[in-house]
C-alpha positions in Angstrom: 36.2 -30.1 26.9 34.3 -28.7 24.0 35.0 -25.2 22.9 32.2 -22.6 23.2 30.7 -21.2 20.0 31.9 -17.8 19.0 29.4 -14.9 19.2 29.7 -14.5 15.4 28.8 -18.1 14.8 25.8 -17.9 17.2 24.5 -14.8 15.4 24.8 -16.7 12.1 22.8 -19.6 13.4 20.2 -17.3 15.0 19.7 -15.4 11.7 18.2 -18.5 10.1 15.5 -19.0 12.8 11.9 -17.7 12.6 11.0 -14.6 14.6 8.7 -16.5 16.9 11.6 -18.7 18.0 13.9 -15.8 18.5 11.3 -14.0 20.7 11.0 -17.0 22.9 14.8 -17.3 23.2 15.0 -13.7 24.5 13.5 -15.0 27.7 16.3 -17.5 28.3 18.8 -15.1 29.8 20.0 -11.5 29.7 22.8 -12.6 27.4 20.4 -14.1 24.9 18.2 -11.0 25.1 21.2 -8.9 24.3 22.3 -11.2 21.5 18.9 -11.2 19.8 18.7 -7.4 20.1 22.1 -7.1 18.3 21.7 -4.7 15.3 23.9 -7.0 13.2 21.5 -9.9 13.8 18.5 -7.8 13.1 19.9 -6.7 9.8 21.2 -10.2 8.8 17.8 -11.8 9.8 16.0 -9.3 7.6 18.2 -10.1 4.6 17.5 -13.8 5.0 13.7 -13.3 5.5 13.4 -11.1 2.5 14.3 -14.0 0.2 11.0 -15.7 1.1 8.3 -13.0 1.6 4.9 -13.9 2.9 1.6 -12.0 2.3 -0.8 -10.1 4.4 -4.5 -9.9 3.4 -6.9 -7.4 4.7 -10.5 -6.7 3.8 -11.9 -3.1 3.8 -15.5 -2.1 3.4 -16.3 0.4 0.6 -18.0 2.6 3.1 -15.3 4.7 5.0 -12.8 1.9 4.4 -13.7 0.3 7.7 -12.2 -3.1 8.5 -14.1 -6.3 8.5 -14.5 -7.9 11.9 -14.6 -11.7 12.1 -16.6 -13.8 14.5 -14.4 -15.4 17.2 -11.6 -12.8 17.2 -13.3 -10.1 19.1 -12.8 -6.6 17.7 -9.5 -7.3 16.0 -9.4 -6.1 12.4 -9.0 -8.8 9.7 -5.3 -9.0 8.8 -4.4 -12.6 7.8 -1.0 -14.0 7.1 -0.4 -16.3 4.1 2.9 -18.0 3.3 2.3 -17.7 -0.4 -0.3 -16.7 -3.0 -0.8 -20.4 -4.0 -1.6 -21.0 -0.3 -4.2 -18.2 -0.5 -5.8 -20.0 -3.5 -6.0 -23.3 -1.6 -7.1 -21.7 1.7 -9.2 -18.6 1.0 -10.6 -18.7 4.6 -7.6 -18.3 7.0 -7.5 -20.1 10.3 -7.5 -18.0 13.5 -3.8 -18.7 14.2 -3.0 -16.7 11.1 -5.0 -13.6 12.2 -2.9 -10.7 13.4 -4.4 -8.7 16.2 -3.4 -5.0 16.3 -3.5 -3.4 19.7 -4.6 0.0 18.3 -7.6 1.2 16.4 -7.0 2.1 12.8 -9.0 2.3 9.6 -6.6 1.2 6.9 -3.1 -0.3 6.2 -0.9 2.2 4.4 1.8 -0.3 3.5 4.3 -2.9 4.6 8.1 -2.4 4.7 10.8 -4.7 6.3 8.3 -6.4 8.6 6.7 -3.1 9.8 3.1 -2.1 8.9 2.1 1.6 8.8 -1.5 2.0 9.9 -3.7 5.1 9.5 -6.5 6.6 11.5 -8.4 9.9 11.1 -10.9 12.3 12.6 -13.3 14.5 10.7 -15.2 17.6 12.1 -17.1 20.4 10.5 -14.0 22.7 10.7 -11.0 20.4 10.0 -9.8 16.9 9.4 -6.9 15.1 11.2 -4.7 12.2 10.1 -2.2 10.2 12.1 -0.3 7.0 11.7 1.6 4.4 13.8 3.9 1.6 13.1 3.4 -2.0 14.1 5.5 -5.2 13.9 3.0 -8.0 13.8 5.7 -10.7 14.4 7.1 -9.1 17.6 3.7 -7.5 18.5 5.4 -4.2 19.3 3.5 -1.1 18.3 4.6 2.5 18.3 2.7 5.4 19.8 0.5 7.4 17.3 2.3 10.0 15.4 1.5 13.7 15.8 -1.7 14.7 14.0 -1.7 16.2 10.6 -4.5 18.8 10.8 -6.0 20.2 7.6 -8.3 23.2 8.3 -11.2 23.9 6.1 -11.1 27.7 6.6 -14.9 27.6 7.3 -17.5 25.6 9.1 -19.3 23.0 7.0 -23.1 23.6 6.8 -25.5 21.1 8.1 -26.1 18.2 5.8 -22.7 18.4 4.1 -20.6 15.3 4.8 -17.2 15.8 6.4 -14.1 14.2 4.9 -14.7 15.1 1.3 -12.8 18.4 1.0 -9.2 17.3 0.8 -7.8 14.5 -1.3 -5.3 12.7 1.1 -3.3 9.7 0.0 -0.3 8.0 1.7 2.8 6.1 1.0 5.1 4.1 3.4 8.8 3.8 2.6 12.2 3.1 4.1 14.7 5.8 3.2 18.0 3.9 3.2 19.9 7.1 2.5 18.8 8.5 5.8 18.2 5.2 7.6 14.6 6.2 8.4 11.1 4.9 8.0 8.7 7.5 6.6 5.1 8.1 5.8 4.3 10.5 3.0 0.9 12.2 2.8 -0.1 13.7 -0.6 -2.6 16.4 0.2 -4.6 18.1 -2.6 -6.5 21.3 -1.6 -9.4 22.0 -4.0 -9.8 25.5 -2.7 -6.3 26.6 -3.9 -5.6 23.9 -6.5 -2.3 23.1 -4.8 -0.9 19.7 -3.9 1.5 19.3 -1.0 3.6 16.4 0.2 3.9 16.1 3.9 6.5 13.7 5.5 6.5 12.1 8.9 9.7 10.2 9.9 9.4 7.6 12.6 9.7 9.2 16.1 9.7 12.8 14.8 7.7 15.4 16.7 5.8 16.7 13.7 4.9 16.4 10.1 7.1 18.4 7.6 5.7 19.9 4.5 8.4 18.9 1.9 7.1 19.9 -1.5 4.3 21.8 -3.2 3.1 22.0 -6.8 0.5 24.4 -8.2 -2.2 21.9 -9.2 -4.7 19.7 -7.6 -4.4 15.9 -8.0 -7.3 13.4 -7.6 -6.6 9.7 -7.4 -8.6 6.5 -6.9 -5.5 4.6 -5.8 -5.1 4.6 -2.1 -1.4 4.1 -1.5 1.7 5.5 -3.2 4.1 3.1 -4.8 7.8 3.2 -3.9 10.5 2.3 -6.4 14.0 3.5 -7.0 13.9 6.3 -4.5 10.6 7.7 -5.6 7.0 7.5 -4.3 4.4 7.6 -7.1 0.6 8.1 -7.4 -1.5 7.9 -10.5 -4.5 10.1 -11.0 -6.0 13.2 -12.6 -4.3 16.6 -12.4 -6.5 19.7 -11.7 -5.1 23.1 -12.8 -5.8 26.5 -11.3 -7.0 27.9 -14.6 -10.1 25.8 -14.4 -9.5 23.9 -17.7 -9.4 20.6 -15.8 -12.1 19.5 -13.4 -11.4 18.4 -9.8 -13.2 15.1 -9.4 -16.2 15.6 -7.2 -16.2 19.4 -7.3 -17.8 21.9 -9.6 -15.4 23.7 -11.9 -15.6 26.3 -14.6 -13.7 24.2 -17.1 -14.4 20.9 -18.8 -13.4 17.4 -17.8 -10.0 16.2 -18.9 -9.6 12.4 -18.5 -5.8 12.2 -19.2 -4.2 10.5 -16.2 -0.8 11.5 -14.9 1.8 10.2 -12.5 2.7 12.4 -9.5 6.3 11.4 -8.5 8.0 12.5 -5.3 11.8 12.0 -5.1 13.0 11.2 -1.5 16.6 12.3 -2.1 15.9 15.9 -3.2 12.4 16.4 -1.8 11.0 17.4 -5.2 7.6 16.5 -6.8 6.9 16.5 -10.5 3.9 15.5 -12.7 4.7 12.9 -15.5 2.8 11.6 -18.5 1.9 8.0 -18.7 4.1 5.9 -21.1 3.0 6.1 -24.7 2.9 2.4 -25.3 -0.9 1.9 -25.3 -3.9 4.3 -25.7 -5.6 5.3 -22.5 -8.8 6.9 -23.8 -10.8 3.7 -23.4 -9.7 2.5 -20.0 -8.5 3.3 -16.5 -4.9 2.9 -15.4 -3.9 1.9 -11.8 -0.5 1.3 -10.2 1.4 -1.3 -8.1 5.0 -2.5 -7.5 6.2 -5.9 -8.5 9.8 -7.3 -8.2 11.3 -3.8 -7.9 9.3 -2.5 -10.9 6.7 0.1 -11.0 3.7 -1.4 -12.9 0.8 0.3 -14.6 -2.3 -1.8 -15.2 -4.5 -0.5 -18.1 -7.9 -2.0 -18.6 -8.8 -1.6 -22.3 -11.6 -2.7 -24.7 -10.1 -6.1 -25.5 -8.1 -6.9 -22.4 -5.6 -5.9 -19.8 -2.1 -4.6 -20.3 0.7 -4.3 -17.7 3.5 -1.8 -18.3 6.7 -1.8 -16.1 9.6 0.4 -15.4 12.4 0.7 -12.8 12.9 4.4 -13.3 9.6 6.2 -13.6 11.2 9.5 -14.5 12.9 8.0 -17.6 10.1 7.8 -20.2 12.2 5.4 -22.3 12.5 2.8 -19.5 8.9 1.5 -19.9 8.2 -1.9 -21.4 5.1 -4.0 -22.0 5.1 -6.8 -19.4 1.8 -8.6 -19.9 -1.1 -8.5 -22.4 -4.0 -10.7 -21.5 -7.4 -10.8 -23.2 -10.8 -10.8 -21.4 -11.5 -14.1 -23.1 -8.5 -15.7 -21.3 -9.7 -14.3 -18.0 -13.2 -15.5 -18.8 -14.8 -12.1 -18.3 -17.0 -10.0 -20.6 -16.2 -6.3 -21.1 -19.2 -4.2 -20.2 -20.7 -7.0 -18.1 -17.9 -7.4 -15.6 -15.8 -4.8 -13.9 -12.1 -5.6 -13.1 -10.2 -4.0 -10.3 -6.4 -4.6 -9.8 -5.2 -5.9 -6.5 -1.5 -6.2 -7.5 1.1 -8.3 -9.1 3.7 -10.6 -7.3 6.2 -12.4 -9.5 4.3 -14.0 -12.3 0.9 -13.8 -10.5 -1.6 -11.1 -11.3 -4.5 -10.6 -8.8 -7.8 -9.0 -9.8 -11.3 -8.8 -8.4 -14.1 -9.2 -10.9 -17.6 -7.8 -10.2 -20.5 -8.9 -12.4 -23.1 -6.1 -12.5 -26.3 -7.3 -10.8 -24.5 -10.1 -8.9 -24.0 -9.7 -5.1 -20.7 -11.6 -5.2 -17.2 -10.9 -6.5 -14.7 -13.3 -8.0 -11.0 -13.1 -7.3 -9.0 -13.9 -10.4 -5.4 -15.0 -10.1 -3.6 -15.0 -13.5 -0.3 -16.8 -13.9 1.4 -15.0 -16.8 4.2 -17.5 -17.1 1.9 -20.5 -17.5 -1.0 -18.5 -19.0 -3.2 -20.1 -16.3 -6.2 -18.7 -14.5 -7.4 -19.6 -10.9 -10.6 -18.2 -9.5 -11.9 -17.8 -5.9 -15.7 -17.6 -6.2 -18.3 -15.9 -4.1 -16.2 -13.2 -2.6 -18.4 -10.5 -0.9 -18.5 -7.4 -3.1 -19.1 -5.2 0.0 -15.4 -5.5 0.7 -12.3 -4.2 -1.0 -9.3 -6.5 -0.7 -5.7 -5.4 -0.1 -2.7 -7.7 -0.2 0.7 -6.7 1.0 4.1 -8.4 0.6 5.3 -9.0 4.2 8.7 -10.1 5.6 8.7 -11.2 9.3 11.5 -9.3 11.0 12.9 -8.1 14.3 12.8 -4.5 13.2 11.5 -2.3 16.1 8.8 0.3 15.4 10.2 2.2 18.4 13.7 3.6 17.6 
């Protein structure tokens, strides 16, 4: 009579299977359901899945960052799954079976981490604004309850004709804190009335947001999400000091404009926030710098007069750790400086993704530059009414309800 497989061997075999198969196997019996919920299997499966990440693509309108809704999928926001970036190039229009349907309303994706998405929603009135988040595993289709609301009071009532939602500068980051074994959303909140920036932290299943750190300056950024690398969450933008010598973007100020961008870096381990200068490897006076994470490196993308430069570091607080990763001319990208406007989507491996807007043209072009092969791919006629976000994604069994 054949011997039964040991539980350890069964878990080893199950760890190689896709999440969709494991979800079906949970219905076989209580024993199988217990096995597939085993924390050891969940961890081992995540480690294997992380070796072959997929990608999620979402489209967001410029106006209020509302999601694009596609015909044929009801009111579900457009979040499409792609196995690889080359697959995206070959199949820019995803089939319906690759569309994820989130059960809750939201207005943007904050980030992706270990198979979980952190989603954001908000409410604006004439007296305050509120922000809340929830966590969703698209593979298991399990969604958490909304977090408590982070309320930011204006201290006065907005007069008629003044648009709500412009007083505070609020930007988020989504991370896994392995030191405390906790998933966290960080909200960087800049208050133009006090010229102070606070970092609020919400940990999964906590009962409230916690104000963790404060610095005496405002901070305005065009980048939406914070970038997590080596225990720090980082935003890039313009500092605004209380003495009025630096202008807060969008608000009148006694001082003059200062266009020097800085990095606001929050350390998860000691809950401290500091402002850092950009690496002194290229001049920044002729271009705009944005930020992303690639292969464990924090990357700064600088658009200059002649082309695009990518700088990389694994330790943002060590100014000597920066190196020049990529330099590519506009000629190679087949764009004309002054006629086309480039926006960085991000970088994954050797692939750099950009959107290219030609002034006066209603369509965008998505440019995919392979830095290893010095090769350019283009997806034409991309609607310029929408901003594109791409997130690295690992299908997992991680539960958003802990």
